KOLGU-4560 file (N, C-alpha, C; in nm, 3 decimals, padded with zeros to 5 digits):
<recs>
<n_xx: 10.057 n_yy: 11.304 n_zz: 02.523 ca_xx: 10.062 ca_yy: 11.321 ca_zz: 02.379 c_xx: 09.917 c_yy: 11.325 c_zz: 02.330 mol: A seq: 1 type: ILE>
<n_xx: 09.877 n_yy: 11.439 n_zz: 02.274 ca_xx: 09.742 ca_yy: 11.452 ca_zz: 02.222 c_xx: 09.673 c_yy: 11.575 c_zz: 02.280 mol: A seq: 2 type: GLY>
<n_xx: 09.619 n_yy: 11.657 n_zz: 02.193 ca_xx: 09.558 ca_yy: 11.783 ca_zz: 02.235 c_xx: 09.408 c_yy: 11.788 c_zz: 02.221 mol: A seq: 3 type: GLY>
<n_xx: 09.343 n_yy: 11.674 n_zz: 02.218 ca_xx: 09.197 ca_yy: 11.670 ca_zz: 02.214 c_xx: 09.140 c_yy: 11.670 c_zz: 02.355 mol: A seq: 4 type: GLY>
<n_xx: 09.010 n_yy: 11.646 n_zz: 02.368 ca_xx: 08.946 ca_yy: 11.651 ca_zz: 02.500 c_xx: 09.008 c_yy: 11.557 c_zz: 02.604 mol: A seq: 5 type: PRO>
<n_xx: 09.045 n_yy: 11.437 n_zz: 02.566 ca_xx: 09.103 ca_yy: 11.343 ca_zz: 02.664 c_xx: 09.239 c_yy: 11.392 c_zz: 02.713 mol: A seq: 6 type: ALA>
<n_xx: 09.326 n_yy: 11.433 n_zz: 02.620 ca_xx: 09.458 ca_yy: 11.482 ca_zz: 02.659 c_xx: 09.450 c_yy: 11.609 c_zz: 02.741 mol: A seq: 7 type: GLY>
<n_xx: 09.359 n_yy: 11.698 n_zz: 02.704 ca_xx: 09.344 ca_yy: 11.824 ca_zz: 02.777 c_xx: 09.283 c_yy: 11.800 c_zz: 02.915 mol: A seq: 8 type: LEU>
<n_xx: 09.187 n_yy: 11.709 n_zz: 02.925 ca_xx: 09.131 ca_yy: 11.676 ca_zz: 03.057 c_xx: 09.239 c_yy: 11.619 c_zz: 03.148 mol: A seq: 9 type: ALA>
<n_xx: 09.323 n_yy: 11.531 n_zz: 03.095 ca_xx: 09.433 ca_yy: 11.476 ca_zz: 03.174 c_xx: 09.528 c_yy: 11.586 c_zz: 03.219 mol: A seq: 10 type: ALA>
<n_xx: 09.555 n_yy: 11.681 n_zz: 03.131 ca_xx: 09.645 ca_yy: 11.792 ca_zz: 03.167 c_xx: 09.584 c_yy: 11.879 c_zz: 03.277 mol: A seq: 11 type: ALA>
<n_xx: 09.455 n_yy: 11.906 n_zz: 03.268 ca_xx: 09.388 ca_yy: 11.987 ca_zz: 03.370 c_xx: 09.397 c_yy: 11.918 c_zz: 03.506 mol: A seq: 12 type: ILE>
<n_xx: 09.364 n_yy: 11.789 n_zz: 03.512 ca_xx: 09.370 ca_yy: 11.716 ca_zz: 03.639 c_xx: 09.513 c_yy: 11.711 c_zz: 03.693 mol: A seq: 13 type: TYR>
<n_xx: 09.610 n_yy: 11.688 n_zz: 03.605 ca_xx: 09.749 ca_yy: 11.680 ca_zz: 03.650 c_xx: 09.797 c_yy: 11.815 c_zz: 03.703 mol: A seq: 14 type: ALA>
<n_xx: 09.763 n_yy: 11.922 n_zz: 03.633 ca_xx: 09.806 ca_yy: 12.056 ca_zz: 03.678 c_xx: 09.740 c_yy: 12.092 c_zz: 03.810 mol: A seq: 15 type: ALA>
<n_xx: 09.614 n_yy: 12.059 n_zz: 03.827 ca_xx: 09.544 ca_yy: 12.089 ca_zz: 03.953 c_xx: 09.603 c_yy: 12.007 c_zz: 04.068 mol: A seq: 16 type: ARG>
<n_xx: 09.664 n_yy: 11.894 n_zz: 04.037 ca_xx: 09.726 ca_yy: 11.809 ca_zz: 04.140 c_xx: 09.869 c_yy: 11.854 c_zz: 04.172 mol: A seq: 17 type: ALA>
<n_xx: 09.912 n_yy: 11.964 n_zz: 04.110 ca_xx: 10.045 ca_yy: 12.016 ca_zz: 04.139 c_xx: 10.155 c_yy: 11.965 c_zz: 04.049 mol: A seq: 18 type: GLY>
<n_xx: 10.120 n_yy: 11.888 n_zz: 03.948 ca_xx: 10.220 ca_yy: 11.840 ca_zz: 03.853 c_xx: 10.243 c_yy: 11.947 c_zz: 03.747 mol: A seq: 19 type: LEU>
<n_xx: 10.335 n_yy: 11.922 n_zz: 03.658 ca_xx: 10.369 ca_yy: 12.018 ca_zz: 03.553 c_xx: 10.350 c_yy: 11.955 c_zz: 03.416 mol: A seq: 20 type: LYS>
<n_xx: 10.225 n_yy: 11.941 n_zz: 03.373 ca_xx: 10.201 ca_yy: 11.873 ca_zz: 03.246 c_xx: 10.242 c_yy: 11.954 c_zz: 03.124 mol: A seq: 21 type: PRO>
<n_xx: 10.284 n_yy: 11.882 n_zz: 03.022 ca_xx: 10.315 ca_yy: 11.939 ca_zz: 02.891 c_xx: 10.229 c_yy: 11.864 c_zz: 02.790 mol: A seq: 22 type: VAL>
<n_xx: 10.146 n_yy: 11.936 n_zz: 02.718 ca_xx: 10.065 ca_yy: 11.876 ca_zz: 02.612 c_xx: 10.142 c_yy: 11.891 c_zz: 02.481 mol: A seq: 23 type: VAL>
<n_xx: 10.169 n_yy: 11.778 n_zz: 02.417 ca_xx: 10.237 ca_yy: 11.780 ca_zz: 02.288 c_xx: 10.136 c_yy: 11.740 c_zz: 02.181 mol: A seq: 24 type: VAL>
<n_xx: 10.110 n_yy: 11.834 n_zz: 02.091 ca_xx: 10.014 ca_yy: 11.810 ca_zz: 01.983 c_xx: 10.040 c_yy: 11.911 c_zz: 01.873 mol: A seq: 25 type: ALA>
<n_xx: 10.004 n_yy: 11.876 n_zz: 01.750 ca_xx: 10.022 ca_yy: 11.972 ca_zz: 01.641 c_xx: 09.933 c_yy: 12.094 c_zz: 01.660 mol: A seq: 26 type: PRO>
<n_xx: 09.975 n_yy: 12.208 n_zz: 01.609 ca_xx: 09.899 ca_yy: 12.332 ca_zz: 01.631 c_xx: 09.762 c_yy: 12.333 c_zz: 01.563 mol: A seq: 27 type: PRO>
<n_xx: 09.744 n_yy: 12.253 n_zz: 01.459 ca_xx: 09.617 ca_yy: 12.254 ca_zz: 01.387 c_xx: 09.512 c_yy: 12.167 c_zz: 01.454 mol: A seq: 28 type: PHE>
<n_xx: 09.547 n_yy: 12.099 n_zz: 01.562 ca_xx: 09.450 ca_yy: 12.019 ca_zz: 01.637 c_xx: 09.423 c_yy: 11.884 c_zz: 01.573 mol: A seq: 29 type: GLY>
<n_xx: 09.340 n_yy: 11.808 n_zz: 01.641 ca_xx: 09.308 ca_yy: 11.675 ca_zz: 01.594 c_xx: 09.174 c_yy: 11.672 c_zz: 01.524 mol: A seq: 30 type: GLY>
<n_xx: 09.113 n_yy: 11.555 n_zz: 01.526 ca_xx: 08.988 ca_yy: 11.533 ca_zz: 01.455 c_xx: 08.879 c_yy: 11.628 c_zz: 01.501 mol: A seq: 31 type: GLN>
<n_xx: 08.859 n_yy: 11.641 n_zz: 01.632 ca_xx: 08.752 ca_yy: 11.727 ca_zz: 01.683 c_xx: 08.775 c_yy: 11.871 c_zz: 01.644 mol: A seq: 32 type: LEU>
<n_xx: 08.898 n_yy: 11.914 n_zz: 01.648 ca_xx: 08.931 ca_yy: 12.053 ca_zz: 01.613 c_xx: 08.917 c_yy: 12.075 c_zz: 01.462 mol: A seq: 33 type: MET>
<n_xx: 08.963 n_yy: 11.979 n_zz: 01.385 ca_xx: 08.969 ca_yy: 11.998 ca_zz: 01.241 c_xx: 08.835 c_yy: 11.989 c_zz: 01.170 mol: A seq: 34 type: GLY>
<n_xx: 08.745 n_yy: 11.908 n_zz: 01.221 ca_xx: 08.618 ca_yy: 11.889 ca_zz: 01.149 c_xx: 08.518 c_yy: 12.001 c_zz: 01.176 mol: A seq: 35 type: LYS>
<n_xx: 08.530 n_yy: 12.069 n_zz: 01.287 ca_xx: 08.440 ca_yy: 12.179 ca_zz: 01.315 c_xx: 08.296 c_yy: 12.137 c_zz: 01.334 mol: A seq: 36 type: GLY>
<n_xx: 08.276 n_yy: 12.012 n_zz: 01.372 ca_xx: 08.141 ca_yy: 11.961 ca_zz: 01.390 c_xx: 08.079 c_yy: 12.010 c_zz: 01.519 mol: A seq: 37 type: VAL>
<n_xx: 07.946 n_yy: 12.006 n_zz: 01.525 ca_xx: 07.876 ca_yy: 12.037 ca_zz: 01.650 c_xx: 07.898 c_yy: 11.923 c_zz: 01.748 mol: A seq: 38 type: ASP>
<n_xx: 07.920 n_yy: 11.957 n_zz: 01.874 ca_xx: 07.938 ca_yy: 11.857 ca_zz: 01.979 c_xx: 07.802 c_yy: 11.842 c_zz: 02.048 mol: A seq: 39 type: VAL>
<n_xx: 07.740 n_yy: 11.728 n_zz: 02.026 ca_xx: 07.605 ca_yy: 11.705 ca_zz: 02.081 c_xx: 07.602 c_yy: 11.591 c_zz: 02.182 mol: A seq: 40 type: GLU>
<n_xx: 07.714 n_yy: 11.523 n_zz: 02.200 ca_xx: 07.714 ca_yy: 11.403 ca_zz: 02.285 c_xx: 07.804 c_yy: 11.417 c_zz: 02.407 mol: A seq: 41 type: ASN>
<n_xx: 07.833 n_yy: 11.540 n_zz: 02.448 ca_xx: 07.919 ca_yy: 11.561 ca_zz: 02.566 c_xx: 07.836 c_yy: 11.633 c_zz: 02.671 mol: A seq: 42 type: TYR>
<n_xx: 07.822 n_yy: 11.575 n_zz: 02.790 ca_xx: 07.735 ca_yy: 11.633 ca_zz: 02.893 c_xx: 07.770 c_yy: 11.778 c_zz: 02.926 mol: A seq: 43 type: PRO>
<n_xx: 07.667 n_yy: 11.860 n_zz: 02.937 ca_xx: 07.686 ca_yy: 11.998 ca_zz: 02.980 c_xx: 07.719 c_yy: 12.096 c_zz: 02.870 mol: A seq: 44 type: GLY>
<n_xx: 07.738 n_yy: 12.050 n_zz: 02.750 ca_xx: 07.773 ca_yy: 12.139 ca_zz: 02.639 c_xx: 07.656 c_yy: 12.151 c_zz: 02.543 mol: A seq: 45 type: LEU>
<n_xx: 07.611 n_yy: 12.272 n_zz: 02.524 ca_xx: 07.504 ca_yy: 12.299 ca_zz: 02.428 c_xx: 07.554 c_yy: 12.398 c_zz: 02.325 mol: A seq: 46 type: LEU>
<n_xx: 07.520 n_yy: 12.374 n_zz: 02.200 ca_xx: 07.556 ca_yy: 12.466 ca_zz: 02.093 c_xx: 07.706 c_yy: 12.495 c_zz: 02.087 mol: A seq: 47 type: ASP>
<n_xx: 07.786 n_yy: 12.390 n_zz: 02.098 ca_xx: 07.932 ca_yy: 12.404 ca_zz: 02.091 c_xx: 07.984 c_yy: 12.329 c_zz: 01.970 mol: A seq: 48 type: MET>
<n_xx: 08.090 n_yy: 12.382 n_zz: 01.912 ca_xx: 08.159 ca_yy: 12.312 ca_zz: 01.804 c_xx: 08.284 c_yy: 12.247 c_zz: 01.861 mol: A seq: 49 type: THR>
<n_xx: 08.341 n_yy: 12.155 n_zz: 01.785 ca_xx: 08.466 ca_yy: 12.091 ca_zz: 01.827 c_xx: 08.575 c_yy: 12.191 c_zz: 01.858 mol: A seq: 50 type: GLY>
<n_xx: 08.600 n_yy: 12.287 n_zz: 01.767 ca_xx: 08.703 ca_yy: 12.386 ca_zz: 01.797 c_xx: 08.672 c_yy: 12.468 c_zz: 01.922 mol: A seq: 51 type: PRO>
<n_xx: 08.546 n_yy: 12.498 n_zz: 01.945 ca_xx: 08.508 ca_yy: 12.574 ca_zz: 02.065 c_xx: 08.538 c_yy: 12.497 c_zz: 02.193 mol: A seq: 52 type: GLY>
<n_xx: 08.507 n_yy: 12.368 n_zz: 02.192 ca_xx: 08.535 ca_yy: 12.285 ca_zz: 02.310 c_xx: 08.684 c_yy: 12.280 c_zz: 02.336 mol: A seq: 53 type: VAL>
<n_xx: 08.762 n_yy: 12.254 n_zz: 02.233 ca_xx: 08.908 ca_yy: 12.244 ca_zz: 02.248 c_xx: 08.967 c_yy: 12.377 c_zz: 02.297 mol: A seq: 54 type: VAL>
<n_xx: 08.921 n_yy: 12.487 n_zz: 02.243 ca_xx: 08.973 ca_yy: 12.618 ca_zz: 02.284 c_xx: 08.943 c_yy: 12.646 c_zz: 02.431 mol: A seq: 55 type: GLN>
<n_xx: 08.823 n_yy: 12.613 n_zz: 02.478 ca_xx: 08.790 ca_yy: 12.633 ca_zz: 02.619 c_xx: 08.874 c_yy: 12.544 c_zz: 02.709 mol: A seq: 56 type: LEU>
<n_xx: 08.895 n_yy: 12.420 n_zz: 02.667 ca_xx: 08.976 ca_yy: 12.329 ca_zz: 02.747 c_xx: 09.122 c_yy: 12.373 c_zz: 02.751 mol: A seq: 57 type: MET>
<n_xx: 09.173 n_yy: 12.424 n_zz: 02.638 ca_xx: 09.310 ca_yy: 12.476 ca_zz: 02.637 c_xx: 09.323 c_yy: 12.594 c_zz: 02.733 mol: A seq: 58 type: GLN>
<n_xx: 09.226 n_yy: 12.682 n_zz: 02.731 ca_xx: 09.229 ca_yy: 12.799 ca_zz: 02.819 c_xx: 09.230 c_yy: 12.756 c_zz: 02.966 mol: A seq: 59 type: LYS>
<n_xx: 09.146 n_yy: 12.658 n_zz: 03.000 ca_xx: 09.142 ca_yy: 12.609 ca_zz: 03.138 c_xx: 09.274 c_yy: 12.542 c_zz: 03.176 mol: A seq: 60 type: GLN>
<n_xx: 09.328 n_yy: 12.460 n_zz: 03.087 ca_xx: 09.455 ca_yy: 12.393 ca_zz: 03.115 c_xx: 09.567 c_yy: 12.494 c_zz: 03.137 mol: A seq: 61 type: ALA>
<n_xx: 09.572 n_yy: 12.598 n_zz: 03.052 ca_xx: 09.673 ca_yy: 12.703 ca_zz: 03.067 c_xx: 09.657 c_yy: 12.777 c_zz: 03.200 mol: A seq: 62 type: LYS>
<n_xx: 09.534 n_yy: 12.800 n_zz: 03.242 ca_xx: 09.508 ca_yy: 12.871 ca_zz: 03.368 c_xx: 09.566 c_yy: 12.796 c_zz: 03.488 mol: A seq: 63 type: ALA>
<n_xx: 09.576 n_yy: 12.664 n_zz: 03.478 ca_xx: 09.632 ca_yy: 12.584 ca_zz: 03.587 c_xx: 09.780 c_yy: 12.554 c_zz: 03.568 mol: A seq: 64 type: PHE>
<n_xx: 09.841 n_yy: 12.609 n_zz: 03.462 ca_xx: 09.985 ca_yy: 12.597 ca_zz: 03.446 c_xx: 10.033 c_yy: 12.496 c_zz: 03.344 mol: A seq: 65 type: GLY>
<n_xx: 09.944 n_yy: 12.439 n_zz: 03.266 ca_xx: 09.986 ca_yy: 12.345 ca_zz: 03.163 c_xx: 10.067 c_yy: 12.417 c_zz: 03.056 mol: A seq: 66 type: THR>
<n_xx: 10.174 n_yy: 12.354 n_zz: 03.011 ca_xx: 10.255 ca_yy: 12.406 ca_zz: 02.902 c_xx: 10.215 c_yy: 12.332 c_zz: 02.775 mol: A seq: 67 type: MET>
<n_xx: 10.231 n_yy: 12.399 n_zz: 02.661 ca_xx: 10.195 ca_yy: 12.340 ca_zz: 02.533 c_xx: 10.315 c_yy: 12.340 c_zz: 02.439 mol: A seq: 68 type: PHE>
<n_xx: 10.339 n_yy: 12.226 n_zz: 02.379 ca_xx: 10.444 ca_yy: 12.209 ca_zz: 02.279 c_xx: 10.372 c_yy: 12.177 c_zz: 02.148 mol: A seq: 69 type: GLU>
<n_xx: 10.364 n_yy: 12.275 n_zz: 02.059 ca_xx: 10.292 ca_yy: 12.256 ca_zz: 01.934 c_xx: 10.384 c_yy: 12.192 c_zz: 01.831 mol: A seq: 70 type: GLU>
<n_xx: 10.381 n_yy: 12.060 n_zz: 01.828 ca_xx: 10.470 ca_yy: 11.985 ca_zz: 01.741 c_xx: 10.418 c_yy: 11.842 c_zz: 01.729 mol: A seq: 71 type: ASP>
<n_xx: 10.477 n_yy: 11.767 n_zz: 01.638 ca_xx: 10.444 ca_yy: 11.626 ca_zz: 01.620 c_xx: 10.546 c_yy: 11.541 c_zz: 01.694 mol: A seq: 72 type: MET>
<n_xx: 10.498 n_yy: 11.439 n_zz: 01.764 ca_xx: 10.588 ca_yy: 11.343 ca_zz: 01.827 c_xx: 10.637 c_yy: 11.248 c_zz: 01.719 mol: A seq: 73 type: VAL>
<n_xx: 10.769 n_yy: 11.228 n_zz: 01.715 ca_xx: 10.827 ca_yy: 11.139 ca_zz: 01.614 c_xx: 10.885 c_yy: 11.012 c_zz: 01.675 mol: A seq: 74 type: VAL>
<n_xx: 10.909 n_yy: 11.015 n_zz: 01.807 ca_xx: 10.967 ca_yy: 10.897 ca_zz: 01.873 c_xx: 10.944 c_yy: 10.905 c_zz: 02.022 mol: A seq: 75 type: GLU>
<n_xx: 10.920 n_yy: 10.789 n_zz: 02.083 ca_xx: 10.907 ca_yy: 10.780 ca_zz: 02.228 c_xx: 10.995 c_yy: 10.665 c_zz: 02.274 mol: A seq: 76 type: VAL>
<n_xx: 11.081 n_yy: 10.690 n_zz: 02.374 ca_xx: 11.168 ca_yy: 10.587 ca_zz: 02.429 c_xx: 11.123 c_yy: 10.559 c_zz: 02.572 mol: A seq: 77 type: ASP>
<n_xx: 11.064 n_yy: 10.440 n_zz: 02.594 ca_xx: 11.014 ca_yy: 10.402 ca_zz: 02.725 c_xx: 11.104 c_yy: 10.298 c_zz: 02.792 mol: A seq: 78 type: LEU>
<n_xx: 11.225 n_yy: 10.280 n_zz: 02.740 ca_xx: 11.314 ca_yy: 10.175 ca_zz: 02.789 c_xx: 11.375 c_yy: 10.205 c_zz: 02.925 mol: A seq: 79 type: SER>
<n_xx: 11.376 n_yy: 10.333 n_zz: 02.966 ca_xx: 11.432 ca_yy: 10.367 ca_zz: 03.097 c_xx: 11.368 c_yy: 10.498 c_zz: 03.145 mol: A seq: 80 type: SER>
<n_xx: 11.390 n_yy: 10.526 n_zz: 03.273 ca_xx: 11.338 ca_yy: 10.651 ca_zz: 03.329 c_xx: 11.447 c_yy: 10.756 c_zz: 03.334 mol: A seq: 81 type: HIS>
<n_xx: 11.421 n_yy: 10.881 n_zz: 03.311 ca_xx: 11.291 ca_yy: 10.930 ca_zz: 03.264 c_xx: 11.267 c_yy: 10.889 c_zz: 03.120 mol: A seq: 82 type: PRO>
<n_xx: 11.137 n_yy: 10.880 n_zz: 03.082 ca_xx: 11.101 ca_yy: 10.852 ca_zz: 02.944 c_xx: 11.146 c_yy: 10.969 c_zz: 02.857 mol: A seq: 83 type: PHE>
<n_xx: 11.168 n_yy: 10.941 n_zz: 02.730 ca_xx: 11.212 ca_yy: 11.045 ca_zz: 02.637 c_xx: 11.110 c_yy: 11.056 c_zz: 02.523 mol: A seq: 84 type: VAL>
<n_xx: 11.059 n_yy: 11.177 n_zz: 02.504 ca_xx: 10.966 ca_yy: 11.206 ca_zz: 02.395 c_xx: 11.037 c_yy: 11.301 c_zz: 02.300 mol: A seq: 85 type: VAL>
<n_xx: 11.050 n_yy: 11.258 n_zz: 02.175 ca_xx: 11.116 ca_yy: 11.343 ca_zz: 02.075 c_xx: 11.012 c_yy: 11.395 c_zz: 01.977 mol: A seq: 86 type: ARG>
<n_xx: 11.019 n_yy: 11.525 n_zz: 01.952 ca_xx: 10.933 ca_yy: 11.587 ca_zz: 01.852 c_xx: 11.021 c_yy: 11.627 c_zz: 01.735 mol: A seq: 87 type: THR>
<n_xx: 10.962 n_yy: 11.693 n_zz: 01.638 ca_xx: 11.040 ca_yy: 11.742 ca_zz: 01.525 c_xx: 11.145 c_yy: 11.844 c_zz: 01.567 mol: A seq: 88 type: ASN>
<n_xx: 11.121 n_yy: 11.912 n_zz: 01.680 ca_xx: 11.209 ca_yy: 12.023 ca_zz: 01.718 c_xx: 11.264 c_yy: 12.019 c_zz: 01.860 mol: A seq: 89 type: HIS>
<n_xx: 11.223 n_yy: 11.922 n_zz: 01.942 ca_xx: 11.272 ca_yy: 11.922 ca_zz: 02.080 c_xx: 11.272 c_yy: 11.781 c_zz: 02.137 mol: A seq: 90 type: SER>
<n_xx: 11.334 n_yy: 11.769 n_zz: 02.254 ca_xx: 11.336 ca_yy: 11.644 ca_zz: 02.330 c_xx: 11.283 c_yy: 11.675 c_zz: 02.469 mol: A seq: 91 type: THR>
<n_xx: 11.188 n_yy: 11.595 n_zz: 02.515 ca_xx: 11.126 ca_yy: 11.615 ca_zz: 02.646 c_xx: 11.151 c_yy: 11.491 c_zz: 02.729 mol: A seq: 92 type: ILE>
<n_xx: 11.206 n_yy: 11.510 n_zz: 02.849 ca_xx: 11.223 ca_yy: 11.401 ca_zz: 02.945 c_xx: 11.107 c_yy: 11.407 c_zz: 03.043 mol: A seq: 93 type: ASN>
<n_xx: 11.045 n_yy: 11.291 n_zz: 03.071 ca_xx: 10.927 ca_yy: 11.289 ca_zz: 03.156 c_xx: 10.923 c_yy: 11.164 c_zz: 03.242 mol: A seq: 94 type: THR>
<n_xx: 10.860 n_yy: 11.175 n_zz: 03.357 ca_xx: 10.846 ca_yy: 11.061 ca_zz: 03.447 c_xx: 10.717 c_yy: 10.984 c_zz: 03.423 mol: A seq: 95 type: HIS>
<n_xx: 10.623 n_yy: 11.046 n_zz: 03.354 ca_xx: 10.496 ca_yy: 10.981 ca_zz: 03.322 c_xx: 10.454 c_yy: 11.024 c_zz: 03.182 mol: A seq: 96 type: ALA>
<n_xx: 10.375 n_yy: 10.940 n_zz: 03.117 ca_xx: 10.332 ca_yy: 10.970 ca_zz: 02.981 c_xx: 10.188 c_yy: 10.925 c_zz: 02.963 mol: A seq: 97 type: LEU>
<n_xx: 10.105 n_yy: 11.013 n_zz: 02.914 ca_xx: 09.968 ca_yy: 10.980 ca_zz: 02.878 c_xx: 09.955 c_yy: 10.993 c_zz: 02.727 mol: A seq: 98 type: ILE>
<n_xx: 09.909 n_yy: 10.886 n_zz: 02.665 ca_xx: 09.889 ca_yy: 10.888 ca_zz: 02.520 c_xx: 09.739 c_yy: 10.899 c_zz: 02.497 mol: A seq: 99 type: VAL>
<n_xx: 09.698 n_yy: 11.013 n_zz: 02.442 ca_xx: 09.556 ca_yy: 11.038 ca_zz: 02.415 c_xx: 09.545 c_yy: 11.093 c_zz: 02.273 mol: A seq: 100 type: ALA>
<n_xx: 09.579 n_yy: 11.008 n_zz: 02.178 ca_xx: 09.589 ca_yy: 11.052 ca_zz: 02.040 c_xx: 09.460 c_yy: 11.037 c_zz: 01.961 mol: A seq: 101 type: THR>
<n_xx: 09.355 n_yy: 10.987 n_zz: 02.024 ca_xx: 09.226 ca_yy: 10.981 ca_zz: 01.957 c_xx: 09.217 c_yy: 10.874 c_zz: 01.852 mol: A seq: 102 type: GLY>
<n_xx: 09.117 n_yy: 10.891 n_zz: 01.766 ca_xx: 09.090 ca_yy: 10.793 ca_zz: 01.661 c_xx: 09.034 c_yy: 10.867 c_zz: 01.540 mol: A seq: 103 type: ALA>
<n_xx: 09.030 n_yy: 10.800 n_zz: 01.429 ca_xx: 08.969 ca_yy: 10.858 ca_zz: 01.310 c_xx: 08.826 c_yy: 10.811 c_zz: 01.299 mol: A seq: 104 type: ASP>
<n_xx: 08.739 n_yy: 10.900 n_zz: 01.260 ca_xx: 08.599 ca_yy: 10.860 ca_zz: 01.237 c_xx: 08.584 c_yy: 10.806 c_zz: 01.097 mol: A seq: 105 type: SER>
<n_xx: 08.475 n_yy: 10.742 n_zz: 01.073 ca_xx: 08.449 ca_yy: 10.684 ca_zz: 00.940 c_xx: 08.353 c_yy: 10.771 c_zz: 00.861 mol: A seq: 106 type: ARG>
<n_xx: 08.331 n_yy: 10.895 n_zz: 00.901 ca_xx: 08.240 ca_yy: 10.985 ca_zz: 00.830 c_xx: 08.307 c_yy: 11.110 c_zz: 00.792 mol: A seq: 107 type: TRP>
</recs>
């Protein structure tokens, strides 16, 4: 759950390991995507904006087979396996769950 750099990195690693990750996040992106700020504190990236970083990571994740569900998660049931993730429009059953929903900045 989460379509920022942490969630996308997890999806890339999972897909490369032969798993079938699904990234669930709203289509408008999170804080990094929405603010359009320059990314100056991530190794190896020069002259990149938040949206640019997210778009490149999405492209890489898709290349390895990651699926994307553009929606908001409204409920998660972890009481039994498989776990159940409910969005506004679908239900996803999963054996593992990574929550990478980020944080809000104070600026």
